[in-house]
N, C-alpha and C positions, 0 to 999 in steps of 0.2 A: 504494500499499499504506500503510495507516494506521500512524503511529508508535506504538511500544509505549508504554504509560503509564510515567511516571517512578516509581521506587520511592518508598515513603514516606520522608520526610525525617527523619533522625536528627540531632539537634543535639548538639554537644559540651557545650553548657552545660545544666545540669540544675536551675538555681535557678528562683526565681519572678519575678525582675525582668528578664524578657525582653521586649524591644520589637520588634514588627514594623513595618516601614516599607514604604509603597507610594506610588505617584504616579498621578495622572490628568491628562491634558491636554497630553502632549507633541505630539500630532498636530494639534490644532485650529489655526485661523488666528487666533483671537481669545482674549483673556483670559489669565489666569494659568495657570501649571502649578501644581497643588495637590498637596501631599503630606500624609500623616498618619502618626503614630507612635502605637501603642497598646500598652500593657502590660495584658494581661488578668489577671483575678484567678482563680487556680486554685480558690478556694472559691466562686466564683460563675460557673460555666460557662455559656456562651451556645450554645444549640443551633442548628444550621443555618448556621454560618459558612461561607462559600464565596467564590470569586472574584466580585466585585461584578458583573462583566459577564455572569455566568451566572444572576443573580438577576433576578426581575421587579422593577419599580420599587416595587410595594407591599411586597414582601418586604425589599428593600433598605432602604426607609424604616423598617420595623418593626425590623429588626436594628440600624440606626443608633441608634434610641432606646434599645435594650437595651444597646448598647455604651457609650453616654454614661452610662447608669445603672449598669452593672455593672463596667466596667473600673476597674482601679486608677488608670490615668491615660491620658489621650489628648491629643494636640495636633495642630494643623494648621500646616504651613508652606507658604509660597508664593513664587513669583516673578512679578512682573507682566509685562505685555507689553513695557514699556520695558526691564526688566532682561533679559528674553530676547533682545531686539534687541541689547543691549550685550554680553551674555556668550555667547550661543548657547544653544540649547535644552538641550543636554547639561549644560553647566556650570550653567545656571539650575536644572535638576532636582536636581543634586547639592546646590546651595546650599539649595534649598527643603526637601530632606530633612534637612540639618543643622539648619535652623531648626525643623523639626517635633520633632526629638529634643531639641534645646536647650531647647524650651519645656515639656517634660514636668515636672510638679511633683515627680515621683519620678524620680531618676536611674536609668536602666537599668544593669544590670551586663553586659548582652550585647544586641546588636542584629542582627536578621536582615532583610535588604533583598531585596525582590523584584527579580530580574534576575540579571545576571552580574557585577556589580561594586558596590562600596560607595564612598561618598564618602571623601575623605581627612580623616578625623576622629579623635578620641582614644578613642572607645568601642571595645572589643573587638567585632568584627562579622564576618559573612560573608554573601555573596550566596547566594540560593536561586533557581535557575531554576524558573519557574512556582510561586514561592512563595505566590502568592495563592490557589492551590488545594491547597497542601501543608502550610501552616502557619497555624494559626488566628489568630495574632496579626497576620500579614500579611493574612489575609482580612479581618480586622476593620479594618485600616488602609485596605485598598482600598475598603471600604464607606464609611468616614468621608470619604475623599478624593473618591470619586465623588459621593456625595450632596451634599457641599459644593459642588463645582464645577457640578453640574447645576443646583442652585438658583441659583447665581450667573448661569448662562446665562439661566435663566428671568427673573431680575431684569434682566439686560441687554436681553432682549427688550422689556421694557416701556419701556426707555429708547431703544432703537433699533428700533422696530417695522418689520417688513417683511423682516428678515433670516432669520426662522425659527429663531432661536437656541435657543428652548425645545424645538424638535423635534430639530434636528441637533447641538446642543450645541457648535457652533463648528467641527465637522469640515468638511473640504473636499468636501462633497457637491455634486452638480449644482445643488441648490436654493440653497445658500449661494454658490457661484461665480456663479451667475446674478444673485443679489441684489447681490453685490459689484459686478459689471459695471454693474448698473442704478443702484445707489444710491451707489456709492463706498465707500471704507473708512472706518470709524469710528475715533476716537482710541484705542479698545481693541484694534484689530487689531495683529497682529504684523508690523511693516513689514519685518523681515528675511526673512520667508517669501515665496517667489517669487510665488505668486498675488496676494498683497497688494501687493508691489512693482509688479507689472505693472498692477494696478488703479489704484494711486496715479499711476503715469506716464500712464495712458490716460484715467482718469475723474477722479481726484482724491479728496478727502475728502468723506465724507457730510455734507450740509448740513442734515439734519433729525434732531433728537433731541428726546426728551421729558425735560426736566431733572427731577432729584429736587429735594427741598426745599432741600438744601444745594448742589445743582449737581453733586454727585458720586454715583457708585453707592454705595448703602449696603449693608453686610454686617452680619449678626448678630455682635455683638461676642463672644458666647459661643462662637463657632466657633474663636476664637483663644485660648481659655483651656482649662486642663485641669481635670478633676474627679477627686476621689479616691474 
């Protein structure tokens, strides 16, 4: 029997400096967990905001550009694989969310977080179950986070060809697991995740990569700055 849809969310905060926060990348075996915070502009509404997972790639990319253009502020926070291994994925996600909100050039008066809990931070906030489909600011954050991380996986594919990262985005699909067993784990894989641990024990580390000019994966710098 299908679950009844959740009722529309009614926020206790009614001002204009409301930030929505969402994350992408808790489940993958490789790369950062990426979060975003967005403060929308009530005077510049964006039509079609929705849960990023329910949008086509073309529509996500179009909305991504609209959010960058029309939002009052946006920011990206992240925790890399090494931090995830040290902290665990839950704590790393909470830290990445705090980094996203801390980076906003406009301080929010209230923060809504997708899920069932908020980080321990100083901003007044509340969690929203299925918030990415119930709150436009969270929908916008989900789009920024997903487009950002998807593009990073595409960039990683050029550095570590053969893993199919541009297709499965690092999730533990059969194709990804097969590539891990065949090629070994890259330095960007999360060593604390069991499938990666097992591959490192059995196969070791990937010995083949295509270096970037600086020897490190390059990210667009404007993904980590806000716009007003």
